[in-house]
C-alpha positions as CSV (number, residue, x, y, z in Angstrom):
1,M,-15.1,-9.0,-39.9
2,S,-15.0,-10.2,-43.5
3,D,-11.8,-10.7,-45.4
4,T,-12.7,-7.8,-47.7
5,E,-13.2,-5.5,-44.8
6,R,-10.0,-6.6,-43.1
7,I,-8.0,-6.1,-46.4
8,R,-9.6,-2.6,-46.9
9,K,-8.6,-1.5,-43.4
10,F,-5.1,-2.9,-43.9
11,E,-4.8,-0.9,-47.1
12,E,-5.9,2.3,-45.3
13,R,-3.3,1.8,-42.6
14,R,-0.7,1.0,-45.2
15,A,-1.4,4.2,-47.1
16,A,-1.2,6.3,-44.0
17,L,2.2,4.7,-43.1
18,R,3.6,5.4,-46.6
19,K,3.1,9.1,-46.0
20,M,5.3,9.0,-42.9
21,T,9.0,9.8,-42.8
22,D,11.5,7.4,-41.2
23,E,11.6,9.5,-38.0
24,Q,7.8,9.5,-37.8
25,L,7.7,5.7,-38.4
26,K,10.3,5.2,-35.6
27,A,8.3,7.5,-33.3
28,R,5.1,5.5,-34.1
29,F,6.9,2.2,-33.5
30,W,8.1,3.3,-30.0
31,E,4.6,4.7,-29.2
32,L,3.0,1.4,-30.1
33,C,5.7,-0.6,-28.1
34,Q,5.0,1.6,-25.1
35,K,1.3,1.0,-25.5
36,A,1.8,-2.8,-25.8
37,V,3.9,-3.2,-22.7
38,E,2.0,-0.7,-20.5
39,P,-0.5,-3.4,-19.1
40,L,2.5,-5.7,-18.3
41,V,4.3,-2.9,-16.4
42,E,1.1,-2.1,-14.4
43,L,0.6,-5.8,-13.7
44,A,4.2,-6.2,-12.5
45,K,3.8,-3.2,-10.2
46,T,0.8,-4.8,-8.4
47,H,1.5,-8.6,-8.7
48,T,4.5,-10.6,-7.6
49,S,5.2,-14.0,-6.0
50,P,7.9,-15.6,-3.9
51,S,9.3,-17.4,-6.9
52,I,9.6,-14.2,-8.9
53,E,11.3,-12.5,-6.0
54,R,13.7,-15.4,-5.5
55,A,14.6,-15.1,-9.3
56,V,15.3,-11.4,-8.8
57,L,17.6,-12.1,-5.9
58,L,19.4,-14.8,-7.8
59,R,20.1,-12.3,-10.6
60,M,21.5,-9.9,-8.0
61,G,24.1,-12.6,-7.1
62,I,22.6,-13.9,-3.9
63,D,22.8,-17.7,-3.5
64,S,19.7,-19.9,-3.7
65,V,19.6,-20.9,-0.1
66,T,19.8,-17.3,1.1
67,T,17.2,-16.1,-1.4
68,K,14.7,-18.5,0.0
69,G,15.3,-17.2,3.5
70,V,15.2,-13.6,2.4
71,V,11.9,-14.0,0.6
72,A,10.4,-15.7,3.6
73,R,11.5,-12.9,5.9
74,V,10.3,-10.2,3.5
75,H,7.0,-12.0,3.1
76,E,6.6,-12.3,6.9
77,A,7.3,-8.6,7.3
78,G,4.6,-7.8,4.7
79,L,7.1,-6.2,2.3
80,L,6.9,-8.6,-0.6
81,G,4.9,-6.0,-2.6
82,K,7.9,-3.7,-2.3
83,G,10.1,-6.3,-4.1
84,A,12.6,-8.4,-2.3
85,G,15.4,-6.9,-4.4
86,H,14.3,-3.4,-3.4
87,V,14.2,-4.5,0.3
88,V,17.7,-5.9,0.0
89,L,19.0,-2.7,-1.5
90,K,17.4,-0.6,1.3
91,V,19.0,-2.8,3.9
92,S,22.3,-2.6,2.1
93,E,22.2,1.2,2.1
94,K,21.0,1.4,5.7
95,H,23.7,-0.9,7.0
96,K,26.5,0.1,4.5
97,T,27.1,-3.4,3.1
98,D,26.9,-5.2,-0.2
99,V,23.7,-7.0,-1.3
100,R,25.0,-10.4,-0.1
101,G,25.7,-8.9,3.3
102,A,22.3,-7.3,3.4
103,A,20.6,-10.6,2.4
104,K,22.5,-12.4,5.2
105,K,21.4,-9.7,7.7
106,I,17.8,-10.1,6.7
107,V,17.9,-13.8,7.2
108,D,19.8,-13.6,10.5
109,D,18.0,-10.5,11.9
110,P,14.5,-10.0,10.6
111,A,14.1,-7.0,12.9
112,C,16.3,-5.1,10.4
113,L,13.2,-4.9,8.2
114,T,11.2,-2.9,10.8
115,G,10.5,0.6,9.7
116,L,12.6,0.2,6.6
117,F,10.1,2.1,4.4
118,E,9.0,4.6,6.9
119,R,10.1,8.2,6.7
């Protein structure tokens, strides 16, 4: 695309934006933001790694040694795609304990993961 064509297209977009109210501009901004992050959100839903899952658990307040064990157990159980933090929360709810207690339970008793996501 030539500089002249690029500048012409810019001026067209600029003219269209000038006609918009502040509320319309804000709505357009958020629409474009949503459009920009959509591929990232989809990628995050289908792709993870042990290091990402350990980082999530650390931010949940679980110590680094335990996070390594939890992620290993979750991965062995084939649940890494569910998210280690999600798994810890499910175990926490099921066994009526806090997230640290749930993480310890997962490390000590991997059988607690069996059937966790079945209805």
